[in-house]
Every structure is written in C-alpha cells, then in structure tokens.
N, C-alpha and C positions, 0 to 999 in steps of 0.2 A: 521640743517635742512632737508637734505637730506639724511642723516643718518639715522635720525628719521622714515622717509618716507619707508627706504628700510628695515627697526627692522619690523617695521609697516607690509610690505608685509612680510617677513622671519614669523612674526608668524600667520599673518593669512592662508598662506600655512602650515604651521604643523596647525592650527586647524580644516582647512580642511583633512587634512590627519587623522587625530584623529577620527572624524566624518564619515571619509568611512571606516575607522576600525570598528568604534562602528556597524555602517549596516550590515557591513560585518559578524561580531561576531553574531548578531542579526539574523541576515537571516540563518545562518549555526546550529544554534540552533531550530530553528523552524526546517527545515529542517531535523535536526534527533531525532524531538521531534516527526516527522512525520513516521518517521519509526519505534520510538518504538511502535510506536499507533498500525503500521501494522503489527508487530508481536505481540503485547497484544491481536490484534483482532482475529488473527490466534489462538491463543490461547484458545482464549473465544470459536468459533467454535469447537474446538476441544472437551474442554469441554461441550459442549451443544451436540455435537453426542456422546461424552459417555456416557451422563446422559440418552440417548434414547434407554434405554435398547434394546425396540423391531428389532426397525432398526440394532443397533447394533450385536445382535447375528442372524437376518434370511439376513443381508446383501445382501438385493435386488438390483436388477439390471433394470432399470436403480435407482440410490442411490437418495430417495430426498431430501438429501443435497445437490444434484448436479446444479450449478446454473452459467449460462454464465455474462455478463457485462448487465448492465439493472437494470432497477425500479424492484424489487420484484414479486413473485405476490400477490395477498391481500390471506393472511389466512381465509381461510372458517371458523376456528373456533376460538377461545379466549380461550386460553392453561389457562388462568387466574381465568378461569371464569368457567371453569368448564372440566369434563373428555376427552383426549384425547387420539387417539390410536397414534400410532408411526411416521403413515406418517402425521398425522394432524398434532403432534409436531414437525414435522421438518419444518413442512410448518410455522408456528406459529414461530419458532425459526429461521429459516430461514431470514423470511423478518424483524424480528426485528434486525439480525445480520447485516442483509444487509442494515437498516436504520441508524446505530448506525456506521458503516464503513460511510455511507454519509455523518452524521454528526460531526464526529470525523474528515475527513480529507478532505481536501481543494480538491474538483472535488473528492471527494473519492465512489470506485467500487471496489466490486471484483467477481471475478469468482472462483468456487470451482467445478475439473473435480478430477475425481479417477485414479490411474496409470496403465497406461496398460503394467507394467509388476510386481505388486501385488496389487489384488481388495482389499485390507484391506488398503491399505493407500490413500490418497488424496493428492492436490495439492490444494497449498489456494494462490492464484493472488490474490495480493492487487496493487490499483495504486490509483497513488495522481496527482496532482499537486505540483511541490516544488518553492519558490520563485528564482530568480536567483541573482546569486551575483553579475553576468557581464550577461549582453546580450550578446546571441549566436550567435546573428548575426556580430557583433562584433569581437568575438574569432577567432583566429590565428587557423591554421589547427593542429597545435598540442592542443591546448587549447581545440579545439573541440574532437581529439580523445580522448583527457582525462576525457571529459563528457563523450564522448560515452562507455572510458569501463569501468565507475564507476556507471552508469545507468543499464549500461546492464543487464538482467536477463541469469544465468547460471544456468545450472543442476549441477546432481552432477558428470559429467566425466569431468565440464569445459567447455563448448561447450553452445555457447550462444542458448538460448531461452528455454521453460521449459522441450524437450525433447518431449512434447506431440505435433503431428500437430492439427492448431486451437486454444493453448491457447498461442498467445502471449500476450509481453504489449505494448499496442497503442505508434503511435508518439506521441511527447510532453506531454507524462506520466511518473513517475516517479512508479517504480515497486517492488515489492518487495514478493519473492515468498518461502513461504515454505510447505513442504510433512509435512502432523499429519496421526498419523495412532491411531484412538480412539478406 
C-alpha cells in the first residue's frame, strides 16, 4: 500500500516536471517569435523608406521617418486613396508601420533615429514586453546578471546602448536594435 502511494508521488512529480518544461518551451517560443517580428518590422521600415524616392534622394533633416516612443501622429493624407508627396507618404508609412509594431508585439513600440556618424543610416529600436520563464524578483544574482546581459542593447563596438544619446531601451522592456541604410 505504501509503495503505491510513493509510486503515485513520484509519478505526479514527474508529470509536474514535464508540465514545467512545456511551459518554458512555450514561453521561449513566444519570445523568439517576438524577436523575429522585430527584425521583420525593421526590414519593413527599410523597404518603406527605400520606396519613398523623394525623401531618399533629398535626405532632409529632420527626416520624416524619424520618430520617438509613443503613438504616431495622425497621417494627414490617405496615400492609398490619393497621390502624396514624399513627406506625406513618410507620415502615412510611419503611422501604418508603428500601428503594425503595436499590433504584432506585446506592448510594442519603436524609435527611429538618424545615425550621428552617417546621415544615410538609421537606427530602428523596437521594444516589447516578454513573457518571463522565471520571476525576475526571485532570480539569484547570477541569473539576474544573465537576464541583464541577454536583454542589453549593444552598439557595433559592443558597448551597452545604441551609441546615440537619448535612444535607450526602457526598463522592463526587451529591445532589438537594427541599423538600416535605405
């Protein structure tokens, strides 16, 4: 009788362990998908900028594709319904793109900024919230250091940050930085 109870206890612990592994796999799958979406969104913006020949050729300062965190400004012209100039198309594209980022990523948002070393290069910093496989409040110091290093945005030289003042990943978000040259 006692052997049966011990066997049931061992079996139930095994099933709980398998359930935990399944939850971890699903969490990491979702987080990997979010990273892939962030890269796709940066590529989408690069294509939108590339197709706007007027803005691409004149390279105005500030560029109408530059944006900060937050909801995009309302596009004044519906470029699907009528012809637009380069600036109107940029505002229309940027609004549609930022709405896609917000829709496809949990708490998704993005910043677009011009590189300070190359005026034809733009940084696209996409942010979102990730599911946590483990509560960070319960993480050990070593685990917390791993979380921090894994989530850090680094520039080309490996330094933490985007390399641009004022463009950083907010606390409690995961960010992906891509430099594009439309």
